[in-house]
N, C-alpha and C positions, 0 to 999 in steps of 0.2 A: 505493500499499499504508500500512494507514495504520501511524506510531510514538507510541513510549511513552516518555514519560521515569520515571527513578526520582526519586523526594524523600525527605528523611526533616528535617518541621519542628522549629523549637524544641522541642517537646512530647514528640519521641520517636516520632512517628510518621511510620509508611511508610505512599507513596502510588506506587502505580505507575497514573501519569494520562496518556490520549494526547495526540494534538496540541491540540486547543481547551481544554486544562487542565480536562476529565473525567475527575474519578476513576476507574479503573475496577477498584480492587482498592488499600482501607484498612485497612493494618494497624494498632490499636492498642493499643498495653499496657495501656490500664485502659480501654478499650471491642471489644476482637475484634478481628475477622477480619469484614470489608463488602468484598463483590464485586458490584459494579455494572456494569452491558451498558450498551453506546453509548449517548448522551444526544441528540435531536439538534431542534434549533429548526425546522427546514424539514416538505415534507408527507410524507416516508417514516419509514419504520416505523419506533422506537427497538429498540436492539440483545437477540439474542436470551441467553439463557445455556445452555447443552445441557452434562449431568453425564452421560457415559459411562463403567460401564466397559470390561474387557478383551473382545476377544472372542478366542475359540479355533478354531482349523482341528481340531482334535482334538479334545476333551472341552467341558465345562462352562462358559458365562464368569463374569467376576467378581462376586459378586455390590458391595449396594450397602448400604449400613447409614445411617440420622440416631441418634444416640443420641445423652443429654444425658449429664451427669454427675448423678454418686447426690451427695445433697448433705451438706454435714457434720454434728453431730453434733446441732443443730438446722436446722430449715429446710426448705426443699421444694426437689427437684430439681427442674431446669428445662424449662422449655415447651418444644412447640413446635408453630408456629403456620406454616399456608400458607394464603394471602393473597390473591384476584386486588385489582388494585386498582380505583379508582372512577376516572367516566367523567363527562364535564361534555353529553355529546352520543353517543349512542349503547348498544354493550349491553356490559357488565363482561365480563370473561376467566372462561372456564370454568375445572373442574376435575375431573381425568381420573384414573383407578387404574386400571387392566385389564392383569391378565397376560398371557402371550403365547400365543398359538396354537401349540402342540403337534402334533411329526407321529410316533406311533409312541411317544404316550405321555400320559399328559393330562393338559390345562391347570391351572398353578399356583394352587393354591386361597390365601382372599384373608382373612384371620385380625382377627376386632378385637374384641377384646379390654379388657375395666379390671379390673385385676388386687385382689386381698385386699387389703383394713388392715385394721384391729385395735383402733380408736377412732373411733364412731361409724358414722354411715348409710355405706353402703355405696358408690361411686362412680357420679356416672349416668352415662344415654346419651340424645342428647337427638339430634331429626331433624328440623329444622322448615324444610321448605320454602319456596319464594319469597313474599314478599306484593307486589300492585300496587296502584297510584292511580288507574295509567292508566283513560282512559271507559269505552271497550268491551276489559280483558282479564279475564283470570279468576284465578286462584291459583294457583300451581303445584300439581303434582301428582305423589305417589306412583305407584312403577309397583315391584311385586316376583314376578319371575318365575322360579320353577325349571325347573332344568336340561330341555332336550326330550333324549331318546332316540330319535335322529334313523337308525339305521342300522335295517333291514326286518325285525333276530329279534326274537326278543321281550326285548327289555328294558326296565327300567320308566322313567318320566321322572321324574323328580327331586320329592320332598317338601318342604313348609314346615312347620314347624313351631315355635310359640309356646306356651312356657313362662312360668307366674311365679314369682315364687321361695320354697322352701320356709324353711318354719322352724323350729330345734332347738330355740327356749324353751319350756321345760315350765309354765309359764302358760299358763291358762287361753284368756291371752285373745291371747295371743303366736299369730299367725293366719298361711295363706302371705299372700305374694303375689297381688293383683290382677288385675281382665286387665277392662281399659274401651275398650269401640268407641261410638266418638262421630261423629255425622253431625252439620256444621257448621249454625248458626243460618242462618235469611236477614233480611234487612229486610223483604222484602213475595211472594217469592217463597216456595217449599215449604222445609224444614231439614232 
């Protein structure tokens, strides 16, 4: 079984370290909280981190929330970054965001929303899939599929709607947003 040691250094940092000296949890009064799973120099895989809310045998399971604090009088609120690590030989890790399968109900919704500001342009959303420099590889694809109605009754499949933004400007030059769809360019083949 693994053993852990509690340490407090001269700078007031609290550390929970494993027997090999690798930090599992580090709490700094200046740098925040850092949680790191087990590190290995052998052929084994590094340690996993699992965060799971509470289970209920009678009603709903617990919710999980990731929030940054509001900003002060000036400045921006904190960012949230989800990034997989780089590799030296092999594919990098996936990112999966999936709602659970439902019985006697519908599967959970997924909402991605950029909120409203009152200075300058609205916030932008960018979806950019993978490039490749491989000799025989193709660029990454994007697939958008609406939901299927798989029951034998008279149910409709889900729809897809793409709408550009409206403008409430009073000048004749104040236009609503546009939609542009362009195929990729090709060096020698068809674009």
